[in-house]
All heavy atoms as an XYZ file, in Angstrom:
922
protein
N      26.684    -21.590      1.448
C      27.312    -20.839      0.393
C      26.514    -20.827     -0.882
O      25.846    -19.843     -1.148
N      26.493    -21.932     -1.611
C      25.832    -22.021     -2.879
C      24.348    -21.819     -2.767
O      23.688    -21.255     -3.644
N      23.738    -22.244     -1.664
C      22.279    -22.065     -1.454
C      21.840    -20.630     -1.415
O      20.808    -20.268     -1.852
N      22.751    -19.783     -0.896
C      22.402    -18.341     -0.752
C      22.232    -17.699     -2.114
O      21.346    -16.922     -2.317
C      23.475    -17.636      0.027
N      23.112    -18.058     -3.079
C      22.982    -17.432     -4.423
C      21.733    -17.962     -5.114
O      21.085    -17.206     -5.780
C      24.242    -17.700     -5.263
O      24.513    -19.113     -5.268
C      25.418    -16.922     -4.745
N      21.405    -19.232     -4.898
C      20.206    -19.743     -5.502
C      18.971    -19.023     -4.928
O      18.056    -18.680     -5.655
C      20.103    -21.261     -5.234
N      19.003    -18.771     -3.632
C      17.888    -18.017     -2.999
C      17.767    -16.610     -3.541
O      16.697    -16.144     -3.863
C      18.087    -17.982     -1.453
O      18.220    -19.316     -0.996
C      16.911    -17.319     -0.805
N      18.921    -15.958     -3.715
C      18.919    -14.599     -4.225
C      18.361    -14.524     -5.633
O      17.570    -13.668     -5.933
C      20.322    -13.985     -4.176
N      18.776    -15.455     -6.488
C      18.265    -15.447     -7.852
C      16.774    -15.828     -7.868
O      16.014    -15.283     -8.629
C      19.099    -16.349     -8.801
O      19.144    -17.630     -8.196
C      20.466    -15.814     -9.010
N      16.411    -16.751     -6.998
C      14.986    -17.156     -6.956
C      14.130    -15.949     -6.475
O      13.072    -15.696     -7.010
C      14.797    -18.325     -6.008
N      14.661    -15.190     -5.526
C      13.934    -14.027     -5.045
C      13.787    -12.988     -6.147
O      12.694    -12.392     -6.326
C      14.681    -13.351     -3.871
O      14.691    -14.247     -2.778
N      14.833    -12.809     -6.937
C      14.761    -11.799     -8.002
C      13.740    -12.212     -9.033
O      12.966    -11.388     -9.521
C      16.147    -11.631     -8.631
N      13.745    -13.475     -9.418
C      12.816    -13.924    -10.459
C      11.431    -14.082     -9.928
O      10.439    -13.973    -10.650
C      13.308    -15.207    -11.135
O      13.345    -16.248    -10.164
N      11.275    -14.361     -8.603
C       9.952    -14.617     -8.053
C       9.123    -13.321     -8.002
O       7.892    -13.396     -7.904
C      10.064    -15.213     -6.653
O      10.661    -14.279     -5.764
N       9.728    -12.146     -8.089
C       8.938    -10.907     -8.128
C       8.111    -10.851     -9.413
O       7.094    -10.174     -9.444
C       9.854     -9.659     -8.064
O      10.824     -9.711     -9.071
C      10.530     -9.526     -6.700
N       8.510    -11.559    -10.435
C       7.710    -11.625    -11.659
C       6.353    -12.278    -11.379
O       5.379    -11.974    -12.037
C       8.447    -12.436    -12.713
C       9.723    -11.764    -13.206
O       9.866    -10.582    -12.946
O      10.579    -12.464    -13.766
N       6.319    -13.156    -10.405
C       5.063    -13.844    -10.077
C       4.004    -12.846     -9.500
O       2.840    -13.138     -9.508
C       5.350    -14.915     -9.040
N       4.447    -11.704     -9.076
C       3.515    -10.701     -8.526
C       2.809     -9.968     -9.646
O       1.722     -9.404     -9.404
C       4.258     -9.646     -7.708
C       4.982    -10.161     -6.440
C       5.729     -9.020     -5.788
C       4.016    -10.742     -5.478
N       3.317     -9.970    -10.838
C       2.738     -9.152    -11.917
C       1.258     -9.354    -12.192
O       0.566     -8.393    -12.442
C       3.546     -9.366    -13.218
N       0.700    -10.572    -12.176
C      -0.695    -10.713    -12.518
C      -1.625    -10.183    -11.435
O      -2.845    -10.088    -11.680
C      -0.904    -12.263    -12.654
C       0.459    -12.818    -12.736
C       1.392    -11.861    -12.018
N      -1.156     -9.832    -10.282
C      -2.013     -9.414     -9.172
C      -2.843     -8.158     -9.557
O      -2.370     -7.210    -10.115
C      -1.164     -9.055     -7.982
O      -1.915     -8.427     -6.987
N      -4.126     -8.189     -9.183
C      -5.030     -7.073     -9.441
C      -4.525     -5.857     -8.690
O      -4.706     -4.726     -9.118
C      -6.439     -7.441     -8.984
N      -3.854     -6.057     -7.550
C      -3.378     -4.960     -6.743
C      -2.362     -4.124     -7.538
O      -2.366     -2.914     -7.517
C      -2.704     -5.472     -5.437
O      -3.611     -6.375     -4.839
C      -2.412     -4.364     -4.501
N      -1.486     -4.805     -8.260
C      -0.486     -4.130     -9.037
C      -1.142     -3.426    -10.254
O      -0.877     -2.280    -10.543
C       0.614     -5.085     -9.530
C       1.466     -5.547     -8.314
C       1.528     -4.423    -10.574
C       2.465     -6.599     -8.619
N      -2.061     -4.140    -10.879
C      -2.693     -3.599    -12.102
C      -3.500     -2.350    -11.777
O      -3.569     -1.459    -12.551
C      -3.571     -4.676    -12.727
C      -2.803     -5.765    -13.368
C      -3.676     -6.913    -13.807
O      -4.877     -6.841    -13.793
O      -3.089     -7.955    -14.184
N      -4.195     -2.299    -10.637
C      -5.008     -1.130    -10.364
C      -4.229      0.055     -9.816
O      -4.787      1.098     -9.493
C      -6.187     -1.493     -9.451
C      -5.840     -1.787     -8.000
O      -4.662     -1.524     -7.620
O      -6.678     -2.326     -7.278
N      -2.913     -0.122     -9.661
C      -2.049      0.976     -9.286
C      -2.012      1.291     -7.773
O      -1.363      2.214     -7.356
N      -2.695      0.516     -6.944
C      -2.731      0.848     -5.514
C      -1.405      0.528     -4.826
O      -1.218      0.936     -3.726
C      -3.873      0.078     -4.846
O      -3.707     -1.294     -4.940
N      -0.492     -0.181     -5.524
C       0.779     -0.461     -4.906
C       1.610      0.813     -4.708
O       2.498      0.856     -3.883
C       1.586     -1.458     -5.733
C       1.186     -2.906     -5.571
C       2.117     -3.809     -6.358
C       1.167     -3.327     -4.134
N       1.331      1.837     -5.440
C       2.056      3.072     -5.287
C       1.753      3.797     -3.984
O       2.339      4.821     -3.688
N       0.852      3.235     -3.196
C       0.425      3.882     -1.954
C       1.357      3.661     -0.765
O       1.039      4.013      0.346
C      -0.976      3.400     -1.616
N       2.518      3.035     -1.000
C       3.444      2.769      0.080
C       3.932      4.148      0.656
O       4.505      4.941     -0.128
C       4.660      1.986     -0.467
C       5.636      1.442      0.575
C       4.988      0.364      1.442
C       6.847      0.837     -0.105
N       3.653      4.432      1.920
C       4.041      5.711      2.458
C       5.541      5.970      2.374
O       6.335      5.033      2.483
C       3.615      5.646      3.917
C       2.554      4.574      3.935
C       2.923      3.603      2.879
N       5.940      7.190      2.186
C       7.334      7.535      1.957
C       8.281      7.046      3.086
O       9.337      6.510      2.800
C       7.484      9.047      1.797
N       7.863      7.234      4.346
C       8.698      6.808      5.462
C       8.917      5.290      5.430
O      10.034      4.800      5.632
C       8.050      7.159      6.810
C       8.055      8.659      7.091
O       8.781      9.379      6.345
O       7.362      9.081      8.015
N       7.854      4.551      5.163
C       7.976      3.089      5.126
C       8.785      2.655      3.886
O       9.596      1.748      4.001
C       6.574      2.488      5.050
C       6.481      0.932      5.128
C       7.151      0.404      6.410
C       5.011      0.495      5.096
N       8.627      3.354      2.782
C       9.383      3.021      1.576
C      10.881      3.238      1.808
O      11.671      2.406      1.416
C       8.927      3.891      0.406
N      11.239      4.351      2.485
C      12.652      4.599      2.815
C      13.222      3.499      3.702
O      14.344      3.036      3.510
C      12.817      5.986      3.427
C      12.786      7.141      2.427
C      13.233      8.454      3.057
N      12.302      8.856      4.081
C      11.227      9.675      3.846
N      10.957     10.040      2.622
N      10.431     10.030      4.815
N      12.449      3.138      4.727
C      12.934      2.112      5.655
C      13.123      0.759      4.899
O      14.133      0.129      5.089
C      11.905      1.948      6.819
C      12.263      0.849      7.754
C      13.265      0.919      8.745
C      11.737     -0.440      7.826
N      13.324     -0.267      9.406
C      12.363     -1.134      8.882
C      10.705     -1.090      7.137
C      12.059     -2.435      9.240
C      10.399     -2.386      7.476
C      11.071     -3.074      8.486
N      12.119      0.417      4.092
C      12.217     -0.820      3.342
C      13.417     -0.825      2.357
O      14.104     -1.820      2.196
C      10.931     -1.097      2.559
S       9.554     -1.564      3.631
N      13.641      0.364      1.717
C      14.746      0.461      0.747
C      16.093      0.237      1.516
O      17.078     -0.186      0.893
C      14.730      1.835      0.092
N      16.116      0.536      2.779
C      17.327      0.390      3.581
C      17.506     -1.069      4.085
O      18.583     -1.601      4.090
C      17.313      1.390      4.765
C      18.604      1.506      5.515
C      18.582      2.600      6.575
N      17.787      2.190      7.704
C      16.660      2.804      8.085
N      16.213      3.850      7.421
N      15.966      2.382      9.128
N      16.397     -1.690      4.522
C      16.542     -2.992      5.154
C      16.262     -4.195      4.253
O      16.698     -5.299      4.569
C      15.640     -3.111      6.464
C      16.043     -2.092      7.434
C      14.183     -3.018      6.088
N      15.547     -3.987      3.148
C      15.229     -5.141      2.305
C      16.394     -5.685      1.465
O      16.509     -6.882      1.344
C      14.036     -4.780      1.388
C      12.661     -5.264      1.838
C      11.622     -4.813      0.860
C      12.596     -6.745      2.058
N      17.200     -4.809      0.856
C      18.255     -5.363     -0.016
C      19.117     -6.458      0.607
O      19.362     -7.455     -0.041
C      19.055     -4.140     -0.441
C      18.020     -3.029     -0.407
C      17.111     -3.373      0.793
N      19.581     -6.319      1.852
C      20.365     -7.393      2.410
C      19.573     -8.703      2.577
O      20.165     -9.784      2.509
C      20.759     -6.869      3.813
C      20.588     -5.373      3.726
C      19.496     -5.165      2.752
N      18.235     -8.610      2.710
C      17.427     -9.800      2.868
C      17.072    -10.421      1.546
O      17.012    -11.648      1.364
C      16.141     -9.479      3.612
C      16.287     -8.985      5.083
C      14.936     -8.589      5.645
C      16.894    -10.100      5.935
N      16.743     -9.538      0.554
C      16.198    -10.019     -0.732
C      17.283    -10.179     -1.779
O      17.086    -10.923     -2.777
C      15.139     -9.077     -1.232
O      15.719     -7.826     -1.553
N      18.397     -9.438     -1.665
C      19.402     -9.461     -2.679
C      19.145     -8.567     -3.863
O      19.886     -8.496     -4.810
N      18.039     -7.781     -3.770
C      17.705     -6.790     -4.800
C      17.328     -5.482     -4.152
O      16.755     -5.431     -3.125
C      16.549     -7.270     -5.701
C      16.953     -8.450     -6.602
C      15.309     -7.630     -4.933
N      17.789     -4.403     -4.804
C      17.455     -3.030     -4.348
C      16.161     -2.595     -4.959
O      16.146     -1.811     -5.916
C      18.605     -2.070     -4.686
N      15.066     -3.158     -4.492
C      13.736     -2.907     -5.072
C      12.680     -2.980     -3.997
O      12.788     -3.781     -3.088
C      13.469     -3.983     -6.156
C      12.174     -3.754     -6.904
O      11.729     -2.600     -7.018
O      11.596     -4.746     -7.332
N      11.689     -2.083     -4.023
C      10.660     -2.107     -2.995
C       9.331     -2.688     -3.483
O       8.296     -2.539     -2.848
C      10.413     -0.661     -2.469
O      10.041      0.184     -3.539
C      11.650     -0.134     -1.707
N       9.376     -3.393     -4.615
C       8.145     -4.003     -5.150
C       7.559     -4.967     -4.120
O       6.320     -4.987     -3.912
C       8.387     -4.706     -6.490
O       8.968     -3.810     -7.384
C       7.130     -5.277     -7.059
N       8.406     -5.760     -3.503
C       7.879     -6.719     -2.479
C       7.210     -5.979     -1.341
O       6.141     -6.345     -0.880
C       9.013     -7.600     -1.992
C       8.586     -8.592     -0.856
C       7.502     -9.561     -1.348
C       9.800     -9.405     -0.350
N       7.857     -4.884     -0.899
C       7.291     -4.070      0.206
C       5.947     -3.501     -0.211
O       4.983     -3.500      0.596
C       8.246     -2.974      0.616
N       5.840     -3.041     -1.428
C       4.570     -2.485     -1.915
C       3.494     -3.567     -1.914
O       2.337     -3.345     -1.539
C       4.742     -1.912     -3.318
C       5.571     -0.659     -3.325
C       5.868     -0.202     -4.763
O       6.088     -0.992     -5.669
N       5.865      1.112     -4.951
N       3.873     -4.752     -2.363
C       2.930     -5.874     -2.378
C       2.498     -6.222     -0.931
O       1.322     -6.348     -0.672
C       3.557     -7.086     -3.045
C       2.709     -8.305     -2.960
C       1.467     -8.425     -3.625
C       3.150     -9.378     -2.200
C       0.705     -9.558     -3.519
C       2.357    -10.529     -2.089
C       1.146    -10.620     -2.766
N       3.483     -6.354     -0.022
C       3.168     -6.668      1.350
C       2.248     -5.603      2.000
O       1.330     -5.893      2.742
C       4.434     -6.842      2.180
C       5.360     -7.974      1.813
C       6.633     -7.973      2.648
C       4.659     -9.334      1.951
N       2.512     -4.354      1.617
C       1.685     -3.256      2.182
C       0.247     -3.343      1.681
O      -0.683     -2.951      2.408
C       2.288     -1.905      1.817
C       1.640     -0.730      2.490
C       1.932     -0.460      3.837
C       0.699      0.055      1.864
C       1.363      0.629      4.519
C       0.103      1.118      2.497
C       0.433      1.385      3.826
N       0.037     -3.890      0.486
C      -1.308     -4.008     -0.076
C      -2.128     -5.124      0.606
O      -3.353     -5.112      0.469
C      -1.230     -4.249     -1.583
O      -0.807     -5.586     -1.834
N      -1.499     -6.013      1.298
C      -2.188     -7.128      1.925
C      -2.861     -6.660      3.218
O      -2.307     -5.866      3.982
C      -1.205     -8.260      2.247
C      -0.477     -8.882      1.060
C       0.595     -9.859      1.536
C      -1.449     -9.545      0.125
N      -4.094     -7.138      3.439
C      -4.831     -6.719      4.602
C      -4.534     -7.586      5.836
O      -4.594     -7.114      6.972
C      -6.348     -6.776      4.299
C      -6.773     -5.851      3.204
C      -6.370     -4.385      3.455
O      -6.700     -3.845      4.494
N      -5.708     -3.778      2.513
N      -4.275     -8.851      5.601
C      -4.110     -9.814      6.696
C      -2.687     -9.976      7.122
O      -1.774    -10.226      6.288
C      -4.701    -11.150      6.269
C      -4.698    -12.165      7.363
O      -5.281    -11.897      8.444
O      -4.069    -13.274      7.186
N      -2.394     -9.819      8.416
C      -1.048     -9.947      8.954
C      -0.415    -11.344      8.648
O       0.771    -11.399      8.356
C      -1.108     -9.755     10.442
C       0.194     -9.818     11.173
C       0.057     -9.527     12.656
O      -0.698     -8.653     13.068
O       0.718    -10.262     13.421
N      -1.251    -12.378      8.640
C      -0.728    -13.716      8.376
C      -0.288    -13.819      6.898
O       0.651    -14.524      6.591
C      -1.776    -14.817      8.692
C      -2.124    -14.794     10.168
N      -1.247    -15.196     11.168
C      -3.272    -14.389     10.857
C      -1.810    -15.063     12.339
N      -3.015    -14.569     12.186
N      -1.041    -13.120      5.999
C      -0.614    -13.153      4.607
C       0.728    -12.416      4.434
O       1.570    -12.843      3.696
C      -1.650    -12.412      3.724
C      -2.892    -13.215      3.450
C      -3.813    -12.530      2.462
O      -3.950    -11.300      2.559
O      -4.382    -13.203      1.620
N       0.878    -11.305      5.146
C       2.132    -10.553      5.089
C       3.307    -11.474      5.473
O       4.311    -11.596      4.814
C       2.093     -9.283      5.998
C       3.484     -8.643      6.066
C       1.049     -8.321      5.489
N       3.095    -12.194      6.609
C       4.131    -13.110      7.096
C       4.416    -14.216      6.082
O       5.546    -14.540      5.764
C       3.750    -13.710      8.456
C       3.806    -12.747      9.559
C       3.532    -13.424     10.931
N       3.324    -12.435     11.937
C       4.354    -11.776     12.508
N       5.581    -11.983     12.115
N       4.087    -10.841     13.399
N       3.349    -14.819      5.568
C       3.506    -15.949      4.633
C       4.243    -15.556      3.367
O       5.127    -16.251      2.921
C       2.116    -16.527      4.245
O       1.480    -17.047      5.405
N       3.817    -14.393      2.759
C       4.476    -13.966      1.525
C       5.929    -13.550      1.786
O       6.799    -13.856      0.988
C       3.699    -12.854      0.873
C       2.549    -13.339      0.039
C       1.240    -13.171      0.456
C       2.757    -13.979     -1.203
C       0.148    -13.637     -0.294
C       1.704    -14.461     -1.917
C       0.408    -14.276     -1.478
O      -0.669    -14.732     -2.266
N       6.159    -12.881      2.888
C       7.531    -12.445      3.168
C       8.430    -13.661      3.324
O       9.552    -13.697      2.778
C       7.554    -11.635      4.451
N       7.963    -14.704      4.018
C       8.770    -15.910      4.190
C       8.932    -16.653      2.879
O       9.951    -17.222      2.582
C       8.148    -16.830      5.265
C       8.349    -16.223      6.663
C       7.711    -17.079      7.758
O       7.264    -18.225      7.462
O       7.664    -16.590      8.924
N       7.866    -16.615      2.043
C       7.937    -17.290      0.742
C       9.031    -16.639     -0.154
O       9.808    -17.343     -0.743
C       6.612    -17.167      0.033
C       6.508    -17.736     -1.409
C       6.640    -19.251     -1.364
C       5.218    -17.320     -2.053
N       9.064    -15.327     -0.181
C      10.023    -14.616     -1.029
C      11.398    -14.415     -0.437
O      12.362    -14.355     -1.132
C       9.434    -13.247     -1.459
C       8.303    -13.439     -2.442
C       6.988    -13.220     -2.055
C       8.550    -13.798     -3.758
C       5.960    -13.379     -2.949
C       7.502    -13.979     -4.669
C       6.190    -13.741     -4.238
O       5.193    -13.937     -5.145
N      11.444    -14.282      0.924
C      12.712    -13.974      1.567
C      13.292    -15.160      2.372
O      14.442    -15.094      2.788
C      12.501    -12.762      2.519
C      12.023    -11.519      1.901
C      11.740    -10.450      2.931
C      13.014    -10.967      0.867
N      12.527    -16.180      2.587
C      13.008    -17.319      3.378
C      12.560    -17.157      4.832
O      12.115    -16.109      5.250
N      12.724    -18.204      5.592
C      12.318    -18.178      6.990
C      13.588    -18.140      7.850
O      14.275    -19.119      8.012
C      11.507    -19.433      7.343
C      10.981    -19.393      8.791
O      11.035    -18.347      9.399
O      10.552    -20.475      9.243
N      13.915    -16.927      8.306
C      15.071    -16.756      9.161
C      14.749    -15.753     10.261
O      13.711    -15.087     10.193
C      16.271    -16.242      8.325
O      16.032    -14.919      7.897
N      15.597    -15.663     11.216
C      15.431    -14.753     12.318
C      15.354    -13.297     11.769
O      14.517    -12.484     12.182
C      16.529    -14.877     13.340
C      16.345    -14.048     14.596
C      17.444    -14.327     15.605
C      17.214    -13.491     16.852
N      18.261    -13.720     17.863
N      16.232    -12.983     10.804
C      16.268    -11.638     10.229
C      15.015    -11.299      9.467
O      14.469    -10.196      9.550
C      17.497    -11.519      9.299
N      14.453    -12.302      8.738
C      13.209    -12.079      7.995
C      12.057    -11.926      8.988
O      11.228    -10.988      8.843
C      12.938    -13.239      7.019
C      11.504    -13.137      6.424
C      13.957    -13.214      5.948
N      12.004    -12.682     10.013
C      10.919    -12.551     11.025
C      11.007    -11.201     11.701
O       9.974    -10.590     11.957
C      10.980    -13.695     12.054
C      10.483    -15.056     11.432
C      10.317    -16.093     12.497
N      11.546    -16.466     13.167
C      12.416    -17.407     12.743
N      12.147    -18.031     11.647
N      13.509    -17.652     13.403
N      12.220    -10.729     11.985
C      12.374     -9.406     12.576
C      11.907     -8.310     11.638
O      11.224     -7.357     12.033
C      13.829     -9.174     12.974
N      12.267     -8.445     10.339
C      11.780     -7.496      9.342
C      10.242     -7.488      9.296
O       9.639     -6.436      9.316
C      12.336     -7.856      7.937
C      11.583     -7.204      6.823
C      11.803     -5.877      6.545
C      10.633     -7.880      6.097
C      11.055     -5.211      5.505
C       9.921     -7.249      5.055
C      10.131     -5.904      4.780
N       9.642     -8.679      9.258
C       8.172     -8.733      9.146
C       7.518     -8.121     10.371
O       6.517     -7.379     10.242
C       7.692    -10.221      8.960
C       6.205    -10.307      9.027
C       8.197    -10.741      7.624
N       8.037     -8.453     11.552
C       7.462     -7.846     12.775
C       7.470     -6.309     12.721
O       6.497     -5.649     12.987
C       8.219     -8.323     14.028
C       7.966     -9.777     14.353
O       6.998    -10.337     13.839
O       8.788    -10.356     15.125
N       8.637     -5.763     12.302
C       8.760     -4.324     12.225
C       7.923     -3.757     11.103
O       7.307     -2.693     11.239
C      10.251     -3.942     12.067
C      10.506     -2.450     12.051
C      10.241     -1.743     13.360
O      10.140     -2.417     14.416
O      10.058     -0.516     13.344
N       7.894     -4.475      9.972
C       7.082     -4.009      8.828
C       5.593     -3.909      9.235
O       4.938     -2.909      8.933
C       7.252     -4.973      7.662
C       6.460     -4.554      6.452
C       7.036     -3.680      5.519
C       5.172     -5.015      6.171
C       6.308     -3.236      4.389
C       4.454     -4.613      5.076
C       5.045     -3.730      4.174
N       5.114     -4.932      9.930
C       3.685     -4.940     10.338
C       3.385     -3.809     11.286
O       2.371     -3.132     11.186
C       3.319     -6.364     10.925
C       3.274     -7.349      9.805
C       1.993     -6.258     11.671
C       3.116     -8.782     10.275
N       4.331     -3.558     12.204
C       4.160     -2.447     13.137
C       4.112     -1.113     12.404
O       3.234     -0.255     12.640
C       5.327     -2.429     14.175
O       5.299     -3.658     14.897
C       5.201     -1.260     15.118
N       5.064     -0.943     11.495
C       5.119      0.325     10.732
C       3.917      0.475      9.780
O       3.411      1.592      9.591
C       6.431      0.417      9.944
C       7.641      0.649     10.825
C       8.955      0.545     10.005
N      10.106      0.714     10.871
C      10.856      1.826     10.839
N      10.584      2.823     10.033
N      11.883      1.918     11.664
N       3.486     -0.599      9.186
C       2.330     -0.618      8.292
C       1.096     -0.206      9.056
O       0.322      0.641      8.613
C       2.130     -2.029      7.711
C       0.910     -2.184      6.800
C       0.793     -3.650      6.319
C      -0.262     -3.920      5.334
N      -1.625     -3.682      5.799
N       0.881     -0.792     10.257
C      -0.282     -0.424     11.083
C      -0.248      1.059     11.488
O      -1.261      1.706     11.452
C      -0.297     -1.290     12.353
N       0.944      1.516     11.805
C       1.077      2.955     12.180
C       0.742      3.863     11.009
O       0.077      4.870     11.159
C       2.494      3.232     12.700
N       1.210      3.490      9.809
C       0.964      4.312      8.628
C      -0.514      4.284      8.310
O      -1.082      5.307      7.940
C       1.771      3.754      7.450
N      -1.167      3.142      8.415
C      -2.595      3.032      8.127
C      -3.409      3.838      9.132
O      -4.388      4.511      8.806
C      -3.048      1.584      8.108
C      -2.499      0.841      6.893
C      -2.736     -0.654      6.947
O      -2.960     -1.220      8.060
O      -2.651     -1.312      5.891
N      -3.001      3.790     10.383
C      -3.660      4.548     11.448
C      -3.524      6.056     11.183
O      -4.462      6.785     11.313
C      -3.124      4.167     12.834
C      -3.954      4.590     13.974
C      -5.369      3.967     14.022
O      -5.560      2.868     13.462
O      -6.240      4.557     14.625
N      -2.325      6.464     10.858
C      -2.074      7.881     10.582
C      -2.884      8.346      9.371
O      -3.410      9.464      9.358
C      -0.580      8.098     10.312
N      -3.046      7.467      8.364
C      -3.792      7.852      7.206
C      -5.271      8.087      7.495
O      -5.934      8.905      6.863
C      -3.659      6.769      6.120
N      -5.789      7.365      8.524
C      -7.200      7.553      8.893
C      -7.444      8.966      9.397
O      -8.553      9.475      9.234
C      -7.573      6.598      9.996
C      -7.684      5.160      9.592
C      -8.066      4.281     10.734
C      -8.032      2.829     10.403
N      -8.317      1.985     11.602
N      -6.441      9.552     10.009
C      -6.607     10.857     10.662
C      -6.032     12.001      9.866
O      -6.033     13.145     10.264
C      -6.058     10.846     12.058
C      -6.716      9.853     12.952
C      -6.123      8.659     13.264
C      -8.014     10.065     13.401
C      -6.721      7.727     14.058
C      -8.696      9.151     14.185
C      -8.018      7.960     14.528
N      -5.502     11.712      8.663
C      -4.964     12.751      7.795
C      -6.087     13.289      6.949
O      -6.692     12.537      6.177
C      -3.854     12.183      6.916
O      -2.826     11.630      7.773
C      -3.212     13.301      6.063
N      -6.414     14.604      7.079
C      -7.498     15.118      6.283
C      -7.112     15.060      4.768
O      -6.031     15.437      4.408
C      -7.664     16.532      6.771
C      -6.447     16.852      7.524
C      -5.843     15.566      7.963
N      -8.061     14.637      3.990
C      -7.825     14.577      2.529
C      -8.336     15.864      1.924
O      -9.528     16.181      2.082
C      -8.548     13.330      1.929
C      -8.325     13.296      0.407
C      -8.030     12.071      2.569
N      -7.493     16.635      1.279
C      -7.973     17.862      0.651
C      -8.970     17.566     -0.460
O      -8.721     16.699     -1.282
C      -6.730     18.522      0.099
C      -5.718     17.443      0.018
C      -6.093     16.359      1.026
N     -10.120     18.216     -0.442
C     -11.117     17.958     -1.459
C     -11.276     19.235     -2.310
O     -11.279     20.370     -1.789
C     -12.489     17.646     -0.813
O     -12.847     18.703      0.074
C     -12.459     16.328     -0.075
N     -11.398     19.023     -3.610
C     -11.616     20.169     -4.503
C     -13.108     20.438     -4.557
O     -13.933     19.578     -4.355
C     -11.108     19.785     -5.899
C      -9.633     19.627     -5.892
C      -9.104     19.356     -7.270
N      -7.671     19.147     -7.179
C      -6.822     19.362     -8.169
N      -7.217     19.766     -9.318
N      -5.543     19.133     -8.011
N     -13.428     21.710     -4.823
C     -14.846     22.067     -4.927
C     -15.511     22.051     -3.561
O     -16.704     21.755     -3.471
N     -14.784     22.394     -2.518
C     -15.355     22.365     -1.178
C     -16.449     23.441     -1.078
O     -17.309     23.313     -0.241
C     -14.248     22.671     -0.138
N     -16.467     24.427     -1.960
C     -17.502     25.445     -1.967
C     -18.870     24.876     -2.274
O     -19.911     25.493     -1.995
N     -18.938     23.712     -2.862
C     -20.203     23.082     -3.231
C     -20.881     22.454     -2.036
O     -22.078     22.233     -2.058
C     -19.991     22.016     -4.306
C     -19.489     22.545     -5.597
C     -19.325     21.418     -6.579
N     -18.742     21.853     -7.816
C     -18.361     21.099     -8.790
N     -18.524     19.806     -8.672
N     -17.855     21.605     -9.887
N     -20.138     22.192     -0.983
C     -20.706     21.462      0.174
C     -21.956     22.171      0.783
O     -22.899     21.461      1.059
C     -19.627     21.262      1.237
N     -21.983     23.489      0.930
C     -23.161     24.104      1.532
C     -24.455     23.868      0.734
O     -25.514     23.719      1.275
C     -22.821     25.592      1.597
C     -21.353     25.635      1.593
C     -20.904     24.439      0.756
N     -24.365     23.797     -0.616
C     -25.597     23.591     -1.395
C     -26.144     22.180     -1.139
O     -27.372     22.001     -1.198
C     -25.357     23.791     -2.909
O     -24.332     22.841     -3.312
C     -24.941     25.206     -3.250
N     -25.300     21.242     -0.803
C     -25.757     19.880     -0.539
C     -26.558     19.894      0.746
O     -27.514     19.097      0.897
C     -24.576     18.929     -0.433
N     -26.225     20.738      1.706
C     -26.927     20.747      2.988
C     -28.210     21.581      2.952
O     -29.069     21.398      3.790
C     -26.013     21.295      4.077
O     -25.608     22.604      3.817
N     -28.327     22.506      1.969
C     -29.579     23.261      1.866
C     -30.527     22.514      0.943
O     -30.235     22.334     -0.238
C     -29.296     24.665      1.349
O     -28.648     24.627      0.117
N     -31.650     22.043      1.437
C     -32.549     21.204      0.627
C     -33.089     21.964     -0.585
O     -33.670     23.034     -0.460
C     -33.681     20.855      1.602
C     -33.598     21.821      2.722
C     -32.185     22.343      2.744
N     -32.850     21.381     -1.742
C     -33.393     21.914     -2.992
C     -32.927     23.323     -3.333
O     -33.661     24.066     -3.938
N     -31.711     23.672     -3.018
C     -31.176     25.003     -3.266
C     -31.340     25.437     -4.695
O     -31.914     26.453     -4.974
N     -30.866     24.614     -5.640
C     -30.987     25.022     -7.066
C     -32.266     24.500     -7.697
O     -32.753     25.079     -8.641
N     -32.859     23.474     -7.132
C     -34.077     22.830     -7.744
C     -35.249     23.751     -7.690
O     -36.026     23.807     -8.631
C     -34.358     21.523     -7.055
N     -35.416     24.536     -6.603
C     -36.557     25.413     -6.481
C     -36.531     26.525     -7.523
O     -37.562     26.890     -8.050
C     -36.684     26.032     -5.079
O     -35.423     26.677     -4.774
C     -36.992     24.985     -4.056
N     -35.320     26.945     -7.858
C     -35.183     27.996     -8.891
C     -35.679     27.443    -10.245
O     -36.395     28.113    -10.969
N     -35.366     26.207    -10.524
C     -35.769     25.575    -11.782
C     -37.300     25.390    -11.786
O     -37.970     25.647    -12.803
N     -37.891     25.059    -10.665
C     -39.321     24.840    -10.607
C     -40.085     26.166    -10.756
O     -41.090     26.217    -11.423
C     -39.716     24.230     -9.224
O     -39.056     22.988     -9.059
N     -39.555     27.226    -10.187
C     -40.222     28.524    -10.257
C     -40.282     29.013    -11.699
O     -41.295     29.549    -12.125
C     -39.441     29.534     -9.382
N     -39.186     28.829    -12.406
C     -39.185     29.311    -13.821
C     -40.127     28.470    -14.671
O     -40.708     28.959    -15.622
C     -37.780     29.261    -14.413
O     -37.288     27.954    -14.449
N     -40.397     27.235    -14.284
C     -41.331     26.374    -15.004
C     -42.772     26.914    -14.840
O     -43.603     26.787    -15.739
C     -41.231     24.959    -14.541
N     -43.009     27.546    -13.662
C     -44.365     28.053    -13.409
C     -44.592     29.349    -14.179
O     -45.731     29.723    -14.392
C     -44.540     28.334    -11.924
C     -44.635     27.039    -11.089
O     -44.926     25.989    -11.659
N     -44.379     27.162     -9.821
N     -43.554     30.065    -14.562
C     -43.701     31.364    -15.155
C     -43.868     31.331    -16.554
O     -44.561     31.477    -17.434
C-alpha cells in the first residue's frame, strides 16, 4: 500500500534527473515515432503513475537494449508488468528504427544533384572567362 505511493512520487521526481542529459538538450528526444508515442501514452501511466512520455523518449534515445532495461527498471521498478513493457518497447523500438532506415527522406534542392555528378560543371565556365 504505502510503498506504491512512495514509488509513484519517486518516479515523478526522478524524471528531473533526466534533464542534464545531452540527449534531451540536443532535442533528439522529440524523435519518438508517433505510433510508439501513442502506445507509450496508453501503457506507461499505469506503470509510472504519470501521464507523460518523457521516460519513453529517453528510453528511445538509448542505443543499448540493456540500458533500456536498466533505466526502465530504475524508474518503474522491477515487476512482471515492467518487464513486459520493456520487452514490447524494445520490439517496437527496433521496428521503428528499421522502418526509418527504409523511409526516404525528402531532400530540398534535389535539382542540384546532377551538377555534382558532372565533373566541373560550373568550374569550367569560370576558368574560360579567366582566359578571355
